[in-house]
Backbone as CSV, one residue per row, in Angstrom:
resi,resn,N_x,N_y,N_z,CA_x,CA_y,CA_z,C_x,C_y,C_z
1,UNK,-20.196,-9.473,1.039,-19.155,-9.205,0.207,-18.829,-10.273,-0.797
2,UNK,-19.452,-11.647,-0.257,-19.234,-12.770,-0.926,-20.175,-12.908,-2.235
3,UNK,-21.248,-11.948,-2.560,-21.972,-12.012,-3.468,-21.281,-11.202,-4.610
4,UNK,-20.351,-10.755,-4.372,-19.461,-9.920,-5.294,-18.158,-10.232,-5.660
5,UNK,-17.760,-11.620,-5.013,-16.555,-12.169,-5.275,-16.271,-12.716,-6.579
6,UNK,-17.020,-13.238,-7.362,-16.809,-13.525,-8.863,-16.544,-12.396,-9.598
7,UNK,-17.309,-11.398,-9.473,-17.154,-9.988,-10.153,-15.921,-9.292,-9.970
8,UNK,-15.349,-9.447,-8.597,-14.340,-8.743,-8.328,-13.010,-9.583,-8.783
9,UNK,-12.799,-11.005,-8.747,-12.080,-11.715,-9.157,-11.984,-11.414,-10.736
10,UNK,-13.082,-11.585,-11.248,-13.034,-11.157,-12.606,-12.411,-9.954,-13.274
11,UNK,-12.656,-8.806,-12.446,-12.298,-7.730,-12.698,-10.403,-7.630,-12.380
12,UNK,-10.142,-8.309,-11.311,-8.656,-8.201,-10.961,-8.062,-9.166,-12.256
13,UNK,-8.484,-10.329,-12.528,-8.044,-10.817,-13.604,-7.887,-10.197,-14.717
14,UNK,-8.935,-9.457,-15.172,-8.877,-8.654,-16.373,-7.681,-7.663,-16.356
15,UNK,-7.486,-6.970,-15.268,-6.387,-6.006,-15.487,-5.020,-6.579,-14.666
16,UNK,-5.085,-7.801,-14.631,-3.761,-8.757,-14.249,-3.123,-8.227,-12.882
17,UNK,-4.123,-8.114,-12.163,-3.579,-7.660,-10.635,-3.828,-8.765,-9.960
18,UNK,-2.623,-9.190,-9.065,-2.773,-10.398,-8.372,-3.106,-9.765,-6.708
19,UNK,-4.299,-10.617,-6.309,-4.786,-10.106,-5.222,-3.996,-10.507,-3.739
20,UNK,-4.286,-9.786,-2.459,-3.985,-10.341,-1.488,-4.861,-10.507,-0.324
21,UNK,-4.982,-11.786,0.075,-6.130,-12.020,0.960,-5.324,-13.064,2.380
22,UNK,-5.975,-12.973,3.032,-5.447,-13.822,4.388,-5.789,-15.247,3.921
23,UNK,-4.963,-16.267,4.528,-5.375,-17.493,4.729,-5.920,-17.752,5.665
24,UNK,-6.611,-18.896,5.683,-7.773,-19.205,6.692,-6.890,-19.311,8.381
25,UNK,-7.046,-18.751,9.013,-6.414,-18.898,10.373,-5.100,-17.960,10.669
26,UNK,-4.712,-17.228,9.591,-3.358,-16.519,9.354,-3.680,-14.971,9.673
27,UNK,-4.160,-14.605,10.969,-4.682,-13.442,11.002,-3.009,-12.302,10.746
28,UNK,-1.971,-12.916,10.407,-1.123,-11.824,10.194,-0.538,-11.464,8.623
29,UNK,-1.396,-12.264,8.042,-1.032,-12.100,6.550,-0.979,-10.708,6.117
30,UNK,-1.741,-9.725,6.526,-1.859,-8.417,5.729,-1.156,-7.381,6.538
31,UNK,-0.486,-7.925,7.769,0.015,-6.852,8.663,1.445,-5.943,7.929
32,UNK,1.630,-6.249,7.141,2.383,-5.213,6.252,1.548,-4.241,5.438
33,UNK,0.546,-4.417,4.801,-0.359,-3.868,4.170,-0.931,-2.680,5.265
34,UNK,-1.390,-3.274,6.405,-2.066,-2.539,7.406,-1.033,-1.426,8.071
35,UNK,0.077,-2.074,8.182,1.120,-0.989,8.725,1.285,0.199,7.703
36,UNK,1.376,-0.147,6.480,1.599,0.847,5.460,0.532,1.812,5.318
37,UNK,-0.833,1.544,5.382,-1.816,2.401,5.484,-1.930,3.009,6.928
38,UNK,-1.496,2.471,7.798,-1.560,3.370,9.172,-0.400,4.521,8.895
39,UNK,0.886,4.256,8.166,1.761,5.277,8.043,1.472,6.228,7.221
40,UNK,0.848,5.914,6.210,0.174,6.721,5.092,-0.789,7.716,5.472
41,UNK,-1.813,7.418,6.489,-2.848,8.059,6.989,-2.029,9.176,8.125
42,UNK,-1.015,8.606,8.834,-0.138,9.302,9.744,0.516,10.361,9.462
43,UNK,1.152,10.055,8.221,2.504,10.998,7.647,1.454,11.723,6.533
44,UNK,0.760,11.490,6.011,0.425,12.120,4.618,-1.058,13.040,4.812
45,UNK,-2.132,11.895,5.157,-3.498,12.195,5.283,-4.066,12.922,6.359
46,UNK,-3.294,12.616,7.660,-3.923,13.252,8.911,-3.992,14.737,8.838
47,UNK,-4.885,15.122,9.137,-5.466,16.684,9.139,-5.148,17.281,7.720
48,UNK,-5.156,16.570,6.824,-5.081,17.216,5.364,-6.528,17.071,4.925
49,UNK,-6.794,18.108,3.978,-8.018,17.842,3.253,-7.513,18.018,1.783
50,UNK,-8.416,17.189,0.621,-8.254,17.357,-0.607,-9.382,17.995,-1.621
51,UNK,-9.508,18.677,-2.392,-10.637,19.360,-2.878,-11.131,18.292,-3.965
52,UNK,-10.102,17.483,-4.777,-10.614,16.533,-5.695,-9.782,15.275,-5.291
53,UNK,-10.496,14.206,-6.185,-9.717,12.858,-6.005,-8.487,12.836,-6.757
54,UNK,-8.297,13.907,-7.788,-7.017,14.040,-8.436,-6.129,14.404,-7.562
55,UNK,-6.320,15.503,-6.658,-5.462,16.086,-5.941,-4.898,14.913,-4.763
56,UNK,-5.801,14.119,-4.426,-5.433,12.993,-3.453,-4.720,12.093,-3.982
57,UNK,-4.953,11.793,-5.218,-4.031,10.624,-5.809,-2.559,11.457,-6.106
58,UNK,-2.742,12.603,-6.655,-1.346,13.149,-6.953,-0.387,13.176,-5.552
59,UNK,-0.818,13.631,-4.560,-0.231,13.512,-3.281,0.200,12.238,-2.808
60,UNK,-0.676,11.256,-2.987,-0.398,9.591,-2.629,0.690,9.379,-3.198
61,UNK,0.774,9.549,-4.757,1.766,9.216,-5.701,2.981,9.793,-5.053
62,UNK,3.134,11.135,-4.926,4.146,11.713,-4.452,4.825,11.302,-3.237
63,UNK,4.014,11.104,-2.377,4.414,10.623,-1.053,5.111,9.035,-1.222
64,UNK,4.556,8.093,-2.064,5.115,6.866,-2.083,6.336,6.956,-2.977
65,UNK,6.394,7.506,-3.980,7.490,7.677,-4.994,8.470,8.452,-4.685
66,UNK,8.381,9.849,-4.082,9.338,10.682,-3.601,9.775,10.521,-2.222
67,UNK,9.130,10.000,-1.235,9.417,9.783,-0.047,9.627,8.394,0.538
68,UNK,8.173,7.486,0.576,8.167,6.217,1.137,9.150,5.417,0.864
69,UNK,9.480,5.205,-0.831,10.181,4.244,-1.275,11.696,4.711,-1.370
70,UNK,12.002,6.152,-1.247,13.134,6.496,-1.487,14.118,7.103,-0.401
71,UNK,13.424,7.243,0.543,13.841,7.940,1.829,13.546,7.669,3.022
72,UNK,12.565,7.083,3.084,11.777,6.850,4.571,12.731,5.426,4.949
73,UNK,13.052,5.228,5.973,13.832,4.258,6.462,12.847,3.141,7.111
74,UNK,12.885,1.509,6.871,11.988,0.624,7.121,12.549,-0.435,8.025
75,UNK,12.150,-0.225,9.218,12.697,-1.198,10.113,12.666,-2.601,9.640
76,UNK,11.625,-2.928,8.960,11.297,-4.404,8.483,12.708,-4.964,7.379
77,UNK,13.025,-3.843,6.973,14.119,-3.827,5.837,15.596,-3.601,6.242
78,UNK,15.585,-3.707,7.782,17.037,-3.471,8.066,17.490,-2.188,8.072
79,UNK,16.445,-0.991,8.354,16.331,0.329,8.494,17.354,0.660,7.092
80,UNK,16.515,0.188,5.835,16.891,0.804,4.608,15.547,1.277,3.771
81,UNK,15.932,1.933,2.958,14.706,2.223,2.178,14.335,1.107,1.236
82,UNK,13.030,0.831,0.686,12.944,-0.248,-0.191,13.439,-0.239,-1.452
83,UNK,13.720,0.972,-1.942,14.874,1.250,-3.075,15.940,0.542,-2.849
84,UNK,16.702,0.884,-1.580,17.954,0.146,-1.130,17.855,-1.199,-0.966
85,UNK,16.839,-1.914,-0.414,16.786,-3.183,-0.198,16.403,-3.904,-1.418
86,UNK,15.797,-3.303,-2.459,15.561,-4.123,-3.854,16.981,-4.029,-4.548
87,UNK,17.713,-3.039,-4.582,19.125,-3.064,-4.958,20.022,-4.249,-4.478
88,UNK,19.962,-4.509,-3.416,20.588,-5.496,-2.612,20.310,-6.805,-2.766
89,UNK,19.234,-6.864,-2.668,18.551,-8.236,-2.935,18.070,-8.580,-4.443
């Protein structure tokens, strides 16, 4: 991966994307992201097949916008939805 690091950084910077990477010796930095992907796979993708990338993107977008952020309660947010949490904070 190192051989692509500069190209990857340039692409992220071009699109104004802030990357998330573990700090040295901090194995829990990406725990939240890993938890999200586990949830996404378990609640949306498990035992489901998509014919096109467009279908997959549409379903993921619908899951995130229509359920995950607005209806699903998150223990890390005091059993509130992300939208409720953002409104309070």
